[in-house]
Steps between C-alpha positions, in 0.01 A plus 500: 500500500872504578709725275839338431784720382876536484719808523512803272727470194421128509743227404401149396476368856263780604261434210524124439482408868206736558301320230567153644445624857156631402413158354634325812290721727188454287551121496513509881164678519623859522401688184795696369604704198854575379615841377819645360620837630694613195592417142638156421865469404606288202591203715160487673328532163706203377396286800129571449533428129664164575223425750239604240335723761378860502681712761294653782347843457672816620377599847240769438330535838588646840570243769334681791330244726563219249634163612847479345756223462856615428745308285876564483517806728424646842660844455203746506680735260507225238120475482216725382435808710164366619659178631540641850122553520427137409452190713803282429389143564797308362859514376719270291854632477872425512636842603570669830205642692459857390314688773148405398225557758177297472157543656470138611735201510554394137589158364871531428723267301857630472810288443863581411486345154566634152144580398150551638393238245701241692317587821162467327597171336581355840156602627308343213381147437674398174181348360327840515755661267421511128769494232464872421543603863802268531656700214428826687663381823794346313562824312478706821757283681744493208462876463557590866794259539652592161462138385609371844830697484417767759638465854139511619442155345424219743444126474129576536515705178684223315249238610213727400649557154541125441143425611342787308691421179365145521141619552533750215656233277747762383858480372674680783817595311310656209250677727782641715695623198195675355406650837848648556496640146172677578625611845807675356334646189495880531468575129321826431451597866547863605714606795182568699360155422831331586528672837141410588514145363574356846531769765411460867479744790655432842581675824864425584678647803228767516536600134242480221673285239395370159694222329454425131641172373565418135595140431709485183697241312773762450541857626575600141125481440455835681815680385315721250227604745706518822544882501121538468447239773720697741310821421172315554626386842559862602155601374338204677658599832355852464156377392461245779692671781723195537820570691678234300434334165717204409528343156612137521623366166523123553702318235393135489790388279760646741314429826525849645349849509605858440331753729425865423376749761296820500371709790615655824525192723831385350648827387766475227479120487686366197379208287599168655553154351409223744602152378257221586208734579182395321236521773344829608332328796784293645808692389422856395277603792741392780796643307331839457354519850843438652644792303216733589536419869876548485461841339257621768703359792 
């Protein structure tokens, strides 16, 4: 049995694409089961509700010596601790290679597109995809590309969205509106929950870095809790030993992000507004790595 999973603090792509990947593998004669590696956010819950599907169970087993298929990540620090003792047999991703070491040559499908769901869609035979799974892949692509607005969006993503919307027989405008409303809904969330809603670990210029991204309709949504968020960043850096914690507040309506910093790697760094920055993968990571390298030069 192949265990299929996405990264810790999972977003919609990590969960939805894992479910469809497990079905795709099973259909091809390789028994597979999908897991989630954290709690579902409101957007992912919305997608599964629209698909009328039950989300996968929370991973509750060690992965030592298990056959594992990764979805939406290759950074070892973004997976369960036991991942490095597993046998990674496959990868579907759209990020940079993150230093993963495997026992044997895995089957790897990585493309510079907006979502892992797009990569999987291109691997599948359309006739094998049910309506519910088309909804999952459609939701994952629209989520990761911020409704095709992100600079990571490619023509492959646009074609996939058109095809999947047709299979799902769904009103794309209404579905997109409702998905973005769920994506940016932070009502009732604590500072701890907000910081951990979508946080990923990286090694950049030799530094242990964690970047938390909050996608908002307006930055005013976090005004009341921002002081607590900044305190939580400092506490998170101490708890995890991260040399740098970055909070990326991405404002969809204004097409830009405000960055906050905590930790020793960028001492005394002031908050920074970066117009046009919406993508952690394509924009934030290169931007931050350049500054870390410049500081250590």
